[in-house]
C-alpha positions as CSV (number, residue, x, y, z in Angstrom):
1,M,-25.7,-135.0,-45.8
2,N,-24.2,-132.0,-47.6
3,T,-22.4,-133.7,-50.5
4,K,-21.6,-130.5,-52.5
5,P,-19.2,-127.8,-51.3
6,Y,-21.6,-124.9,-51.9
7,R,-20.2,-121.4,-51.9
8,L,-22.8,-119.1,-50.3
9,L,-23.1,-115.3,-50.0
10,I,-25.5,-113.5,-47.7
11,F,-26.0,-110.0,-49.0
12,G,-26.9,-108.1,-45.8
13,A,-26.0,-108.6,-42.1
14,G,-29.2,-107.7,-40.4
15,V,-31.2,-110.1,-38.2
16,V,-32.2,-112.5,-40.9
17,G,-28.9,-112.4,-42.8
18,S,-27.0,-113.0,-39.6
19,V,-29.1,-115.9,-38.4
20,Y,-28.7,-117.7,-41.8
21,A,-25.0,-117.0,-41.8
22,L,-24.8,-118.4,-38.3
23,R,-26.5,-121.6,-39.1
24,F,-24.4,-122.2,-42.3
25,A,-21.2,-121.4,-40.4
26,Q,-22.2,-123.8,-37.6
27,Y,-22.5,-126.6,-40.1
28,G,-19.1,-125.8,-41.7
29,L,-20.4,-124.4,-45.0
30,D,-18.5,-121.9,-47.0
31,V,-20.5,-118.8,-46.2
32,T,-19.6,-115.1,-46.6
33,L,-21.6,-112.2,-45.1
34,L,-21.7,-108.9,-46.9
35,A,-21.9,-106.1,-44.3
36,R,-21.2,-102.4,-44.1
37,G,-20.6,-99.7,-41.5
38,K,-20.7,-100.4,-37.8
39,R,-22.1,-103.9,-38.4
40,L,-19.1,-104.8,-40.5
41,E,-16.7,-103.4,-37.8
42,A,-18.4,-105.5,-35.1
43,L,-18.3,-108.7,-37.2
44,K,-14.6,-108.1,-37.9
45,R,-13.8,-107.3,-34.3
46,N,-15.8,-110.0,-32.5
47,G,-17.0,-112.4,-35.1
48,L,-20.7,-113.1,-35.2
49,S,-22.0,-112.7,-31.6
50,Y,-25.2,-114.6,-30.8
51,N,-27.3,-115.6,-27.8
52,D,-27.4,-119.3,-27.1
53,N,-29.9,-120.0,-24.3
54,G,-28.8,-117.0,-22.3
55,T,-25.0,-117.3,-23.1
56,V,-23.4,-115.0,-25.6
57,K,-21.2,-116.9,-28.0
58,Q,-19.1,-115.9,-31.0
59,I,-18.4,-117.7,-34.3
60,S,-16.0,-116.6,-37.1
61,V,-17.7,-115.7,-40.4
62,K,-16.0,-114.4,-43.5
63,T,-17.1,-110.9,-44.4
64,I,-16.8,-108.6,-47.4
65,D,-18.1,-105.0,-47.9
66,T,-18.2,-105.1,-51.7
67,L,-19.2,-107.8,-54.2
68,E,-16.9,-108.1,-57.2
69,N,-18.5,-109.1,-60.5
70,D,-16.3,-112.2,-60.8
71,D,-16.7,-113.4,-57.2
72,I,-19.0,-116.3,-58.0
73,Y,-21.3,-118.1,-55.5
74,D,-23.7,-121.0,-55.9
75,Y,-26.4,-119.0,-54.1
76,I,-26.6,-115.4,-53.2
77,F,-29.2,-114.8,-50.5
78,V,-30.7,-111.3,-50.3
79,P,-32.5,-111.0,-46.8
80,V,-33.2,-107.3,-46.9
81,R,-36.3,-105.2,-46.3
82,Y,-38.6,-104.7,-49.3
83,D,-37.7,-101.0,-49.5
84,Q,-34.0,-102.0,-49.9
85,A,-34.5,-104.9,-52.3
86,K,-34.1,-103.0,-55.6
87,S,-30.9,-101.2,-54.6
88,S,-29.5,-104.5,-53.3
89,L,-30.3,-106.3,-56.5
90,T,-28.9,-103.5,-58.5
91,A,-25.6,-103.9,-56.6
92,I,-25.6,-107.6,-57.6
93,K,-26.7,-107.0,-61.2
94,N,-23.3,-107.4,-62.8
95,N,-22.1,-110.3,-60.6
96,K,-21.9,-113.6,-62.5
97,S,-23.5,-115.8,-59.9
98,K,-26.4,-117.8,-61.4
99,T,-29.0,-117.9,-58.6
100,I,-30.2,-115.0,-56.4
101,V,-32.6,-115.9,-53.6
102,T,-34.6,-113.0,-52.2
103,L,-35.7,-113.6,-48.7
104,T,-38.1,-110.7,-48.2
105,N,-41.7,-109.4,-48.6
106,T,-43.0,-108.3,-52.0
107,I,-46.2,-107.8,-53.9
108,G,-44.7,-108.8,-57.3
109,Y,-41.4,-109.6,-59.1
110,D,-41.4,-107.5,-62.3
111,S,-39.1,-104.8,-61.1
112,W,-36.7,-107.4,-59.7
113,L,-36.7,-109.4,-62.9
114,E,-35.8,-106.3,-64.9
115,I,-32.6,-106.1,-62.8
116,V,-31.4,-109.7,-62.4
117,G,-33.5,-111.6,-64.9
118,D,-34.2,-115.3,-64.5
119,R,-31.5,-115.6,-61.9
120,L,-34.2,-114.6,-59.4
121,L,-35.5,-117.2,-57.1
122,P,-38.1,-115.6,-54.8
123,G,-38.3,-116.8,-51.2
124,F,-39.2,-115.8,-47.6
125,P,-37.2,-116.3,-44.4
126,G,-38.1,-118.7,-41.7
127,A,-36.4,-116.8,-39.0
128,G,-36.9,-113.7,-36.9
129,G,-35.5,-111.8,-33.9
130,D,-33.5,-108.8,-33.0
131,I,-29.9,-107.5,-32.7
132,K,-29.1,-105.8,-29.3
133,E,-25.6,-104.3,-28.7
134,D,-24.2,-106.3,-31.7
135,V,-25.5,-109.6,-30.2
136,L,-28.0,-111.6,-32.4
137,Y,-31.1,-112.8,-30.6
138,A,-32.9,-114.8,-33.3
139,Q,-34.3,-118.2,-34.0
140,F,-35.7,-120.2,-36.9
141,G,-39.3,-121.5,-37.0
142,S,-39.8,-124.8,-35.4
143,E,-42.4,-126.2,-37.8
144,K,-42.3,-126.8,-41.5
145,H,-44.8,-124.1,-42.4
146,Q,-42.6,-121.7,-40.4
147,G,-39.6,-122.7,-42.4
148,T,-37.8,-121.0,-45.3
149,I,-40.2,-120.6,-48.2
150,F,-38.9,-120.6,-51.8
151,G,-40.1,-121.5,-55.3
152,E,-39.8,-120.6,-59.0
153,I,-42.2,-118.0,-60.2
154,N,-43.6,-120.4,-62.8
155,G,-44.1,-123.1,-60.1
156,R,-41.7,-125.7,-61.5
157,T,-39.4,-127.7,-59.3
158,T,-36.1,-127.0,-61.1
159,E,-32.7,-128.4,-60.3
160,R,-31.7,-125.3,-58.5
161,V,-34.8,-125.6,-56.3
162,K,-34.0,-129.2,-55.5
163,E,-30.4,-128.3,-54.7
164,L,-31.5,-125.5,-52.4
165,A,-33.8,-127.9,-50.6
166,Q,-30.8,-130.3,-50.1
167,L,-28.8,-127.4,-48.8
168,F,-31.4,-126.6,-46.1
169,E,-31.7,-130.3,-45.2
170,S,-27.9,-130.4,-44.8
171,V,-28.1,-127.7,-42.1
172,N,-31.3,-129.1,-40.5
173,L,-33.5,-126.2,-41.5
174,H,-37.2,-126.6,-42.2
175,Y,-38.2,-125.4,-45.7
176,E,-41.1,-125.5,-48.1
177,I,-40.9,-125.5,-51.9
178,Q,-43.9,-123.2,-52.7
179,K,-45.6,-123.9,-56.0
180,D,-47.4,-120.5,-56.0
181,I,-44.8,-118.2,-54.5
182,L,-46.7,-115.0,-55.6
183,A,-49.9,-116.1,-53.7
184,F,-47.7,-116.8,-50.7
185,H,-46.1,-113.4,-50.8
186,I,-49.4,-111.5,-51.3
187,S,-51.1,-113.6,-48.5
188,H,-48.2,-112.8,-46.1
189,I,-48.3,-109.1,-46.9
190,A,-52.0,-109.0,-46.1
191,L,-51.0,-110.2,-42.6
192,A,-47.7,-108.3,-42.2
193,I,-49.1,-104.8,-43.0
194,V,-51.4,-104.9,-39.9
195,N,-48.3,-104.3,-37.9
196,K,-48.7,-100.6,-38.9
197,H,-51.0,-100.3,-35.9
198,F,-48.0,-100.9,-33.6
199,Y,-46.2,-97.7,-34.8
200,T,-46.3,-94.3,-33.3
201,N,-45.0,-91.1,-34.9
202,D,-41.6,-91.6,-33.3
203,G,-41.3,-95.4,-32.6
204,M,-43.4,-98.2,-31.3
205,V,-46.3,-98.4,-28.8
206,D,-45.4,-99.9,-25.4
207,I,-46.4,-103.5,-24.7
208,E,-49.5,-102.6,-22.7
209,T,-50.8,-100.5,-25.5
210,A,-50.0,-103.2,-28.1
211,R,-52.1,-105.7,-26.1
212,S,-55.0,-103.3,-25.7
213,V,-58.5,-103.9,-27.2
214,N,-58.2,-100.7,-29.2
215,I,-55.0,-101.8,-31.1
216,L,-55.9,-105.5,-31.4
217,S,-59.4,-104.7,-32.6
218,K,-57.9,-102.7,-35.5
219,I,-55.5,-105.6,-36.3
220,A,-58.2,-108.2,-36.2
221,S,-60.5,-106.2,-38.5
222,D,-57.7,-105.5,-40.9
223,I,-56.6,-109.2,-41.1
224,K,-60.1,-110.3,-42.0
225,Q,-60.6,-107.5,-44.5
226,N,-57.2,-107.9,-46.2
227,L,-57.4,-111.6,-46.6
228,H,-61.0,-111.2,-48.0
229,L,-59.7,-108.7,-50.5
230,V,-56.9,-111.2,-51.6
231,E,-59.5,-113.9,-52.2
232,Q,-61.8,-111.4,-54.0
233,A,-58.8,-110.7,-56.3
234,G,-58.7,-114.4,-57.3
235,I,-55.5,-115.1,-55.4
236,P,-55.5,-118.2,-53.1
237,V,-54.7,-117.4,-49.5
238,I,-51.8,-119.6,-48.5
239,P,-50.7,-121.4,-46.4
240,P,-53.8,-122.9,-44.8
241,E,-52.9,-121.4,-41.4
242,T,-53.2,-117.9,-43.0
243,K,-56.5,-118.7,-44.6
244,A,-57.8,-120.1,-41.3
245,M,-56.7,-116.9,-39.5
246,G,-59.0,-114.9,-41.8
247,E,-61.9,-117.1,-41.0
248,L,-61.7,-116.7,-37.2
249,P,-64.0,-114.4,-35.3
250,E,-62.3,-111.1,-34.5
251,S,-62.4,-112.0,-30.8
252,D,-60.3,-115.1,-31.5
253,I,-57.8,-113.1,-33.5
254,I,-57.5,-110.7,-30.6
255,S,-57.0,-113.5,-28.1
256,R,-54.3,-115.1,-30.4
257,Y,-52.4,-111.8,-30.7
258,R,-52.6,-111.2,-27.0
259,Q,-51.2,-114.6,-26.3
260,M,-48.4,-114.0,-28.8
261,L,-47.6,-110.7,-27.1
262,S,-47.0,-112.5,-23.8
263,N,-43.9,-114.2,-25.3
264,D,-40.7,-112.2,-24.9
265,F,-39.3,-113.4,-28.2
266,I,-42.5,-112.3,-30.1
267,I,-42.4,-109.0,-28.3
268,D,-38.9,-108.4,-29.6
269,V,-39.9,-109.3,-33.1
270,K,-43.1,-107.2,-33.1
271,L,-41.9,-104.2,-31.0
272,G,-38.1,-104.3,-30.8
273,N,-35.3,-102.5,-32.7
274,H,-35.8,-104.7,-35.8
275,A,-39.5,-103.8,-35.9
276,I,-38.7,-100.1,-35.6
277,S,-36.3,-100.4,-38.6
278,Q,-39.1,-102.1,-40.6
279,K,-41.5,-99.1,-40.4
280,A,-40.7,-97.7,-43.9
281,E,-41.1,-101.2,-45.4
282,I,-44.5,-101.9,-43.7
283,L,-45.9,-98.5,-44.6
284,L,-44.7,-98.9,-48.2
285,L,-46.1,-102.4,-48.5
286,D,-49.4,-101.2,-47.0
287,K,-49.7,-98.5,-49.7
288,M,-48.7,-100.9,-52.5
289,F,-51.1,-103.6,-51.3
290,H,-54.1,-101.3,-51.4
291,E,-53.0,-99.9,-54.8
292,W,-52.8,-103.5,-56.1
293,I,-56.2,-104.3,-54.7
294,T,-57.7,-101.1,-56.4
295,E,-56.0,-102.2,-59.7
296,M,-57.4,-105.7,-59.4
297,Q,-60.9,-104.4,-58.8
298,A,-60.8,-102.0,-61.8
């Protein structure tokens, strides 16, 4: 199905960057992974190691540690944490590639637009997991609303959006072109920041504590409150599944979270190494979300 020989760069070799690189490489696309430090050494030494139904496999992926200004790609994907996004985009600023797809949380785009201008195409990843001892344990969402989300800030379906959709179709990935990408990002942050209740001063709570009434009651209460605040600010809560979550009784939200936390993969996502590394991002987004709500209420 892929009729165009796209040249793709993934700027960052964490869980999300690695799983997209893996899928693109498996389908024979021209993909390069920008990595640094120990992650780069591991990729050069062993290739991209990944778990495939209990078996560790490797695939060869091109790597670089520096992006030259004249090294041009059809799409540069930036799957980094929100607290790393500005520095990553600054590193790309002088590169001549025309489209930069951010796959991360955010509460707005102004600071990013100041750096890369209208090359910015905001999105959100449809994948999650963990990296353990240099092996990728990750997967993509299995339904369309769990796919990769992307869309122009102005809501238009441009040629680059259509081409990106074709690219995802060519590698059999679910995606959604989101007409109101800002509403999606704000709605998602309202849900994501409740994960702050899983953090301790020096790491994460254990699984028993995570599934306790004490923790899950705080999460359920925050979900309902946060989504209500988004609606009060005049922002539609999307997708419908997120809106529906905010309308559930707290007891149902607790049950749903408890069920999720009986799945080993979800436990890795919520409480594993990747989650620990997200602490700064979650706490920063929590602060920014409530500052934004205060501003909207003023």
